[in-house]
C-alpha positions as CSV (number, residue, x, y, z in Angstrom):
1,M,0.0,0.0,0.0
2,N,1.6,3.2,-1.2
3,S,-1.3,5.5,-0.6
4,F,-5.0,5.6,-0.2
5,D,-6.7,5.7,-3.6
6,P,-10.4,6.5,-3.3
7,T,-10.9,5.8,-7.0
8,S,-9.7,2.2,-6.6
9,F,-11.8,1.8,-3.5
10,A,-15.0,2.9,-5.5
11,L,-14.2,0.7,-8.5
12,S,-13.6,-2.3,-6.2
13,V,-17.4,-2.5,-5.6
14,N,-17.8,-3.4,-9.3
15,R,-15.1,-6.0,-9.2
16,R,-16.6,-7.5,-6.1
17,T,-20.1,-7.6,-7.7
18,F,-18.5,-9.3,-10.7
19,L,-16.9,-12.0,-8.6
20,Q,-19.9,-12.6,-6.5
21,R,-22.0,-13.1,-9.7
22,S,-19.5,-15.3,-11.5
23,A,-20.1,-18.8,-10.2
24,F,-17.2,-20.4,-12.0
25,G,-14.8,-17.6,-11.0
26,L,-15.7,-17.9,-7.3
27,G,-15.8,-21.6,-7.4
28,A,-12.4,-21.8,-8.9
29,M,-11.1,-19.4,-6.3
30,A,-12.6,-21.3,-3.5
31,F,-11.2,-24.6,-4.8
32,A,-7.8,-23.1,-5.1
33,G,-8.0,-21.8,-1.6
34,L,-8.8,-25.3,-0.3
35,M,-5.9,-26.7,-2.2
36,D,-3.4,-24.1,-0.9
37,S,-4.4,-21.8,2.0
38,K,-1.4,-19.7,1.4
39,L,-2.9,-18.3,-1.8
40,F,-5.3,-16.3,0.3
41,G,-4.5,-13.8,3.0
42,S,-0.7,-14.0,3.0
43,A,0.0,-11.1,0.6
44,G,-2.6,-8.8,2.0
45,A,-1.7,-9.6,5.6
46,A,2.0,-9.2,4.9
47,A,1.5,-5.8,3.3
48,A,-0.6,-4.6,6.2
49,N,1.8,-5.9,8.8
50,E,4.8,-3.9,7.4
51,R,5.5,-0.8,9.2
52,W,3.9,2.2,7.4
53,K,6.8,4.4,6.1
54,G,4.6,7.1,4.6
55,V,3.9,8.2,1.1
56,L,6.8,10.7,0.9
57,N,9.9,8.8,0.1
58,P,12.0,10.9,0.0
59,P,10.6,13.9,1.8
60,H,10.3,17.2,-0.1
61,F,12.8,19.1,2.1
62,P,15.5,18.3,4.6
63,I,13.9,17.2,7.8
64,K,14.4,19.5,10.8
65,A,11.8,17.9,13.0
66,K,11.1,14.2,13.3
67,R,8.2,14.5,15.6
68,V,5.7,17.0,17.1
69,I,4.5,17.4,20.7
70,H,1.4,19.6,20.7
71,L,0.7,21.1,24.1
72,C,-2.9,22.1,23.5
73,M,-4.3,24.6,26.0
74,A,-7.9,23.9,25.4
75,G,-10.3,26.8,26.1
76,G,-8.2,29.7,24.7
77,P,-5.6,31.2,27.1
78,S,-5.5,35.0,27.3
79,H,-2.6,36.3,25.3
80,L,-2.8,39.4,27.4
81,E,-1.8,37.5,30.5
82,T,0.7,35.1,28.9
83,F,3.0,36.5,26.2
84,D,1.6,39.9,25.0
85,W,2.3,42.7,27.5
86,K,0.2,45.8,26.7
87,P,1.0,48.7,29.1
88,E,-1.5,51.0,27.2
89,L,-4.3,48.5,27.9
90,K,-3.3,48.5,31.6
91,R,-3.5,52.4,31.6
92,L,-7.1,52.2,30.2
93,D,-8.2,49.5,32.6
94,G,-11.9,50.1,33.5
95,K,-12.4,52.8,30.9
96,P,-14.6,52.6,27.7
97,F,-12.8,50.6,25.0
98,P,-12.2,52.7,21.9
99,E,-15.0,52.1,19.4
100,S,-12.6,52.6,16.5
101,F,-11.1,49.2,17.3
102,T,-14.4,47.2,17.5
103,K,-16.9,48.9,15.1
104,G,-18.3,46.4,12.7
105,Q,-16.2,43.5,14.2
106,Q,-17.4,40.1,15.1
107,L,-17.6,39.4,18.9
108,A,-18.6,36.2,20.6
109,Q,-20.7,37.1,23.7
110,L,-19.9,40.8,24.0
111,Q,-21.9,41.9,20.9
112,N,-24.2,44.9,21.7
113,T,-22.8,45.4,25.2
114,E,-20.8,48.2,26.8
115,L,-17.2,47.5,26.2
116,K,-14.6,48.4,28.8
117,A,-10.9,47.9,28.7
118,R,-9.4,45.2,31.0
119,G,-5.7,45.5,31.6
120,A,-3.6,42.5,32.5
121,F,-3.9,41.5,36.2
122,T,-0.4,40.2,36.2
123,E,3.1,41.6,35.7
124,F,5.6,40.6,33.0
125,K,9.3,40.1,33.0
126,K,11.9,40.5,30.3
127,C,13.5,37.1,29.9
128,G,16.5,35.6,28.1
129,K,19.1,37.2,26.0
130,A,16.5,38.9,23.8
131,G,14.4,40.1,26.7
132,I,11.2,38.3,25.7
133,E,8.3,39.6,27.8
134,I,6.7,36.6,29.6
135,S,4.0,36.8,32.2
136,N,5.0,36.2,35.8
137,Q,2.3,33.5,35.9
138,F,4.9,31.3,34.2
139,P,8.2,31.5,36.2
140,H,9.5,28.2,35.0
141,I,8.8,28.9,31.3
142,Q,10.6,32.2,31.9
143,T,13.8,30.2,32.5
144,V,13.6,28.6,29.0
145,A,13.0,31.8,27.1
146,D,16.2,31.3,25.1
147,D,14.7,28.1,23.7
148,L,11.3,29.6,22.7
149,C,10.0,31.1,19.5
150,V,7.0,33.1,20.6
151,I,4.5,34.2,17.9
152,R,2.4,37.1,19.1
153,S,0.6,37.7,15.9
154,M,-1.6,34.7,15.5
155,Q,-5.1,34.9,14.0
156,T,-7.9,32.3,13.4
157,E,-11.2,32.2,11.6
158,Q,-13.5,30.5,14.2
159,I,-14.8,32.2,17.3
160,N,-16.4,29.2,19.1
161,H,-14.5,26.4,20.8
162,D,-15.3,23.2,18.9
163,P,-14.9,24.7,15.3
164,A,-11.9,26.7,16.5
165,H,-10.3,23.4,17.7
166,A,-11.2,21.7,14.5
167,F,-9.7,24.6,12.5
168,M,-6.5,24.4,14.5
169,N,-6.2,20.6,14.2
170,T,-7.5,20.0,10.6
171,G,-7.4,23.4,8.8
172,S,-11.1,23.2,8.3
173,I,-14.4,23.3,10.2
174,I,-15.9,20.7,7.9
175,K,-16.3,17.4,9.7
176,G,-14.4,14.5,8.2
177,R,-11.1,16.2,7.4
178,P,-7.9,14.6,8.7
179,S,-6.2,16.1,11.7
180,M,-2.6,17.3,11.4
181,G,-1.3,14.3,13.3
182,S,-3.1,12.0,10.8
183,W,-1.5,14.0,7.9
184,L,1.9,13.5,9.4
185,L,1.5,9.8,10.0
186,Y,0.1,9.4,6.4
187,G,3.0,11.4,4.9
188,L,5.9,10.2,6.9
189,G,4.9,7.1,8.8
190,A,6.2,6.4,12.3
191,E,9.5,5.2,13.7
192,T,7.9,2.5,15.8
193,D,5.8,-0.5,15.0
194,S,5.1,-1.4,18.7
195,L,3.1,1.8,19.5
196,P,0.6,3.9,17.5
197,G,2.3,6.7,15.6
198,F,-0.2,9.3,16.8
199,I,-1.1,9.3,20.6
200,V,-3.3,11.7,22.5
201,F,-3.6,12.4,26.3
202,T,-6.0,14.7,28.1
203,S,-6.0,16.3,31.5
204,Q,-8.3,18.7,33.3
205,G,-7.8,21.8,35.4
206,K,-9.9,23.0,38.3
207,S,-11.8,25.5,36.2
208,G,-12.5,26.4,32.5
209,A,-12.7,22.7,31.6
210,Q,-13.5,23.1,27.9
211,P,-14.9,19.8,26.4
212,V,-12.7,18.2,23.7
213,S,-14.2,15.7,21.2
214,A,-12.4,12.8,19.5
215,R,-13.0,14.5,16.1
216,Q,-10.0,16.6,16.9
217,W,-7.6,13.7,16.3
218,S,-9.7,11.9,13.6
219,S,-8.2,10.6,10.4
220,G,-11.2,11.9,8.5
221,L,-11.1,11.0,4.9
222,L,-7.9,9.0,5.3
223,P,-8.0,5.4,6.4
224,S,-8.6,5.0,10.1
225,K,-5.1,3.5,10.7
226,F,-3.9,7.1,10.7
227,Q,-6.2,8.4,13.4
228,G,-4.9,9.5,16.8
229,I,-5.3,6.9,19.6
230,Q,-6.3,8.3,23.0
231,F,-4.4,6.8,25.9
232,Q,-5.9,7.1,29.4
233,S,-4.1,9.6,31.6
234,K,-5.0,7.9,34.8
235,G,-4.7,4.2,35.7
236,D,-4.0,1.8,32.8
237,A,-3.0,3.8,29.7
238,V,-4.8,1.2,27.6
239,H,-7.7,-0.9,28.8
240,Y,-7.4,-4.7,28.6
241,V,-3.9,-4.6,27.4
242,G,-3.1,-7.9,29.1
243,N,-4.4,-11.4,28.2
244,P,-7.4,-12.8,30.1
245,D,-6.7,-15.3,32.8
246,G,-5.9,-18.7,31.3
247,V,-4.9,-17.3,27.9
248,C,-1.1,-17.5,27.2
249,Q,0.8,-15.4,24.7
250,S,1.2,-18.3,22.2
251,T,-2.6,-18.9,22.2
252,Q,-3.2,-15.1,21.7
253,R,-0.7,-15.2,18.8
254,Q,-2.6,-18.0,17.1
255,V,-5.9,-16.1,17.4
256,V,-4.4,-13.0,15.9
257,E,-2.8,-15.0,13.0
258,E,-6.1,-16.7,12.2
259,I,-8.1,-13.5,12.3
260,N,-5.5,-11.8,10.0
261,R,-5.6,-14.8,7.6
262,L,-9.4,-14.4,7.3
263,N,-9.1,-10.6,6.9
264,G,-6.4,-11.2,4.3
265,M,-8.7,-13.4,2.3
266,L,-11.2,-10.6,2.3
267,A,-8.6,-8.1,1.2
268,T,-8.0,-10.1,-2.0
269,E,-11.7,-9.7,-2.8
270,R,-12.1,-5.9,-2.4
271,V,-10.0,-2.8,-2.2
272,D,-10.9,-1.4,1.2
273,P,-8.3,0.3,3.3
274,E,-10.2,-0.6,6.5
275,I,-9.3,-4.2,6.0
276,A,-5.6,-3.4,6.0
277,T,-6.2,-1.2,9.0
278,R,-8.0,-4.1,10.8
279,I,-5.0,-6.5,10.1
280,A,-2.5,-3.9,11.2
281,Q,-4.4,-3.0,14.3
282,Y,-4.6,-6.6,15.5
283,E,-0.9,-6.9,15.1
284,M,-0.3,-3.5,16.9
285,A,-2.6,-4.6,19.7
286,F,-0.6,-7.8,20.1
287,R,2.7,-5.9,20.3
288,M,1.3,-3.3,22.6
289,Q,0.8,-6.1,25.2
290,T,4.6,-5.8,25.7
291,S,5.3,-2.2,24.8
292,V,2.6,-0.4,26.8
293,P,3.5,-1.9,30.2
294,E,7.1,-0.9,29.6
295,L,6.1,2.6,28.4
296,T,4.1,3.3,31.6
297,D,6.6,1.8,34.0
298,F,8.2,4.9,35.6
299,R,10.3,3.0,38.1
300,N,13.5,3.7,36.1
301,E,12.9,7.4,36.0
302,P,15.2,9.1,38.6
303,Q,13.5,11.0,41.4
304,H,15.1,14.3,40.3
305,I,13.4,13.9,36.9
306,L,10.0,13.3,38.5
307,D,10.6,16.3,40.8
308,S,11.6,18.5,37.8
309,Y,8.2,17.9,36.2
310,G,6.4,18.4,39.5
311,I,5.0,14.8,39.4
312,K,3.5,13.7,42.7
313,Q,2.3,10.3,41.6
314,P,3.2,8.9,38.1
315,G,0.1,8.2,36.1
316,D,-2.1,10.4,38.3
317,G,-3.9,12.0,35.3
318,S,-2.1,15.3,35.7
319,F,-0.6,17.4,32.9
320,A,2.8,16.9,34.6
321,S,2.6,13.1,34.2
322,N,1.4,13.5,30.6
323,C,4.4,15.6,29.8
324,L,6.8,13.0,31.1
325,M,4.9,10.4,29.1
326,A,5.3,12.6,26.0
327,R,9.1,12.5,26.4
328,R,9.0,8.7,26.7
329,L,6.8,8.5,23.6
330,A,9.2,10.8,21.7
331,E,12.1,8.5,22.6
332,R,10.2,5.5,21.3
333,G,9.5,6.9,17.8
334,V,5.9,8.2,18.0
335,R,5.4,10.8,15.3
336,M,2.6,13.0,16.8
337,I,1.9,13.5,20.5
338,Q,-1.0,15.7,21.7
339,L,-1.6,16.7,25.3
340,Y,-4.9,18.6,25.9
341,H,-5.1,20.5,29.1
342,R,-8.8,21.5,29.5
343,A,-8.5,24.5,31.8
344,W,-8.5,27.8,29.9
345,D,-12.1,29.0,29.3
346,H,-12.0,32.0,31.5
347,H,-15.2,34.0,30.9
348,G,-15.2,34.9,34.6
349,N,-12.9,34.9,37.6
350,I,-9.8,35.1,35.5
351,E,-7.7,36.6,38.3
352,K,-8.5,33.7,40.5
353,D,-8.7,30.8,38.0
354,M,-6.0,31.5,35.4
355,P,-3.1,31.4,38.0
356,V,-4.3,27.8,38.8
357,S,-4.3,26.8,35.2
358,A,-0.9,28.4,34.6
359,K,0.6,26.6,37.6
360,D,-0.7,23.3,36.3
361,V,1.3,23.6,33.0
362,D,4.2,26.0,33.8
363,Q,6.6,23.6,35.5
364,P,5.9,20.5,33.4
365,T,6.2,22.5,30.1
366,A,9.6,23.9,31.1
367,A,10.8,20.5,32.4
368,L,9.8,18.8,29.1
369,I,11.8,21.3,27.1
370,K,14.9,21.0,29.4
371,D,14.6,17.2,29.5
372,L,14.4,16.9,25.7
373,K,17.3,19.3,25.4
374,Q,19.6,17.4,27.7
375,R,18.8,14.2,25.9
376,G,19.6,15.6,22.5
377,L,15.9,15.3,21.4
378,L,14.8,18.9,21.3
379,E,16.7,19.7,18.1
380,D,14.5,17.3,16.1
381,T,11.3,17.6,18.2
382,L,9.0,20.4,17.4
383,I,7.0,21.6,20.5
384,L,3.9,23.7,19.9
385,W,2.2,25.4,22.9
386,G,-1.1,27.3,22.6
387,G,-4.8,27.3,22.4
388,E,-7.5,27.6,19.7
389,F,-7.9,31.4,19.9
390,G,-7.2,34.3,22.3
391,R,-9.2,36.5,24.6
392,T,-10.6,40.0,24.3
393,P,-8.8,43.1,25.7
394,M,-12.3,44.1,26.8
395,G,-13.7,42.6,30.0
396,Q,-16.5,40.2,30.2
397,G,-17.6,40.5,33.8
398,S,-14.6,39.3,35.7
399,G,-13.1,37.5,32.7
400,R,-12.5,37.8,29.0
401,D,-14.5,36.7,25.9
402,H,-13.3,34.6,22.9
403,H,-11.1,36.5,20.4
404,I,-9.9,35.5,16.9
405,L,-8.0,38.6,15.7
406,A,-5.0,38.1,18.0
407,F,-3.5,35.4,20.2
408,S,-0.1,34.0,21.1
409,I,1.6,30.6,20.9
410,F,5.1,29.5,21.2
411,M,7.2,26.8,19.5
412,A,10.5,25.3,20.5
413,G,13.1,23.0,18.9
414,G,12.6,21.3,15.6
415,G,14.2,23.9,13.4
416,V,12.6,27.1,14.7
417,K,14.7,30.1,15.8
418,P,15.2,30.0,19.5
419,G,15.0,33.0,21.8
420,I,12.8,35.3,19.6
421,A,9.4,37.0,19.7
422,Y,7.8,37.2,16.2
423,G,5.1,39.5,15.2
424,N,3.0,42.1,17.1
425,T,-0.5,43.2,18.0
426,D,-1.7,46.8,18.2
427,E,-1.2,48.8,21.4
428,L,-4.3,47.3,23.0
429,G,-3.8,43.7,21.9
430,Y,-6.9,43.7,19.8
431,R,-5.6,42.9,16.4
432,S,-2.4,41.3,15.0
433,V,-0.8,44.0,12.9
434,E,2.8,43.0,12.2
435,D,3.9,39.7,10.6
436,V,0.5,38.2,10.9
437,V,0.4,34.4,11.1
438,N,-2.9,32.6,10.5
439,V,-3.5,28.9,11.2
440,H,-2.9,27.8,7.6
441,D,0.5,29.6,7.7
442,L,1.3,27.8,11.0
443,H,0.4,24.4,9.4
444,A,2.5,25.1,6.3
445,T,5.5,26.0,8.4
446,M,5.2,23.0,10.6
447,L,5.0,20.7,7.6
448,H,8.0,22.4,6.1
449,L,10.0,21.7,9.3
450,L,9.0,18.0,8.9
451,G,10.3,17.9,5.4
452,I,6.9,18.3,3.7
453,D,5.7,20.8,1.1
454,H,2.1,21.5,2.3
455,K,0.9,22.0,-1.3
456,R,2.1,18.5,-2.3
457,L,0.8,16.4,0.5
458,T,-2.6,15.7,-0.9
459,V,-5.3,13.1,-1.2
460,K,-7.9,13.0,-4.0
461,Y,-11.3,13.4,-2.5
462,Q,-14.6,14.2,-4.3
463,G,-12.6,15.2,-7.4
464,L,-10.4,17.7,-5.5
465,D,-6.9,17.5,-3.9
466,A,-7.6,17.7,-0.2
467,R,-4.7,19.0,2.0
468,L,-4.2,20.2,5.5
469,T,-3.9,23.9,4.4
470,G,-6.8,23.9,2.0
471,I,-6.0,26.5,-0.7
472,A,-4.1,28.8,1.6
473,G,-1.0,28.8,3.8
474,E,2.3,30.6,3.4
475,L,5.7,29.6,4.9
476,V,6.6,31.8,7.9
477,K,10.3,32.2,7.0
478,G,11.1,34.6,9.8
479,I,10.9,31.8,12.4
480,L,13.0,29.3,10.6
481,A,16.5,28.7,12.1
């Protein structure tokens, strides 16, 4: 299997109909199968069991990043209390927000209300050699400023959470489009055959727990073998990973081989990528019976490593434990790792609740960067930290509303320039005005760092070439090392 071909899939229905209606053809095939069982299943099963190496051989560009760790701050962190210090907004705190900024603009829940400026409740500190301004809510992240590439000029198109998450993950709000992790796995494959190539963890804060649906890591129109696999953050990472009582590994192996033989027979009859997925996933599940217990065994992690992440109990469902798990997955060849921390939807009580959310992620994020760096993994691991949109510089009661015209993210490692702040918003943090980066540009640049031309990683779908960046996306050259 070199790629998913929807045309062949559709035409296979006609071939199957022909075979089913051709008595002599089917009879001959059945007789041949009885005479030699190796004629059926072996080729299809063997092809499916081979580690998927991606459709891009070789990649379009030199590879700077081999893997991505996406630290997704679900709910939309306020850029005005994280990486975008606005002293003029602080000066206007509590006063009417200038109408010249907002007239005719789309707002989420503040439409037709009196708009008042809300200055940042926290102070900022100039950090690193470049003096990057980072909120005092993130004292640990401040210590790794020289490794960060902060983008202050992000914009998105979707003002509500679920479509904004979908847009950040898939480049589209249309259901059924592949997530960026699925595109990476499809294009490049993974460097492991004992774990899924795209793994997702979630954690939850004490407030602002924005729901996140599985569509965010769906493979969409690609075969399901490329979808993200959610591991449990607390308890057993994978349910029922061990054999039932009384079933030994050799017996389990026989069951898997027989099921794969039957699926292989079916694969010779029709072109359906889900059959190959089924075969591959049975094999993966069998190998995971060994790989997952080893992955989740933290006993070999030194205490000082656990302490650096702020882990109280490994596997306790915290963002800190998930960050250490992300490093272990990166070491084992997983291509895309997503950690969702559901804690950032601060429409109210932002001064009380956001410090709690920041504390949840600050130390583990910095520890992950330092840990990867000292192991020599940061240089080819691309870290992306950020949410689906920003927050308004106007107050919404005691919090902030959704905002799409300006927000901040940061990247680290994987071929981006370290120790820089890229782009700017206006003096009140309302709109990105300098070196504006939209989500399609971000995707195009991430793919470039992974050796992929975003315009050339496509799949034919409904007569069109579907791709992560749609018909848009420009390389952000200013952040490339």
